[in-house]
C-alpha positions, 0 to 999 in steps of 0.5 A, a space after each residue: 730203787 732210786 730212792 735206795 741210791 739216794 739213802 745210800 751214805 756216800 761218805 762211807 762209800 768214799 772212805 771205804 775205796 781210800 782204805 781199800 786203795 791203802 789196802 790194795 798198796 800194801 798187799 801188792 807193793 810192800 806186803 807181796 810186790 816179787 809173789 805177785 811180780 812171779 805170779 803174773 810172769 813181770 818180775 820185770 817190773 817189781 820195784 817200779 813206779 806203778 803207771 797212773 792207771 794202776 792206780 787210778 785203776 782200781 779205784 774205780 774199781 773199789 767204788 764202784 765195790 762199794 757202791 754195791 756192797 752198799 746197794 746190797 747191804 741196804 737192799 737185804 736190810 743188813 745193820 749190825 757189823 757181824 752180820 755185814 761182816 757174815 755178808 762181806 765173807 760170803 760174797 767175798 769167798 762166792 764172787 770175787 775170789 772164785 772169780 780170780 782163779 777163774 780170771 787167772 786160769 788162761 795162757 795170759 798168767 804162768 802161775 794162776 795158783 799162786 796169783 789165786 794164793 797173793 789175789 783172794 785173800 786180797 780180796 776177801 780181805 777188802 770185801 770184810 774192810 768195805 762191809 765193815 766201812 759200810 754197816 757202821 757209818 749206815 
């Protein structure tokens, strides 16, 4: 396993993380700020500048996601773009989208289906971008 971590393209992990940060900023601050705030019951926050935690936290999580994808792509011997995108679609729906709805169906999120409708496509697209970048830079 140690040899596997040495064979990871860390530049690809970093580039994919920056790409996901840009996607997240575009998705939640430009494309869907109102539906996202509505799903959370926090329309009072619309238009406000996010605190540093809400920028740094998702970036750190994207580094973890990209590193995990890199390890799994390498472990499964996935090298082609088409196979990486299939892997990204399967894990995007199977792990990320399903976890998103599981998180959403609790009393703290007033509009869980709207939350899922805004977030699940983001996580699927971000996972596809991650896998594409990682496969292209192997």
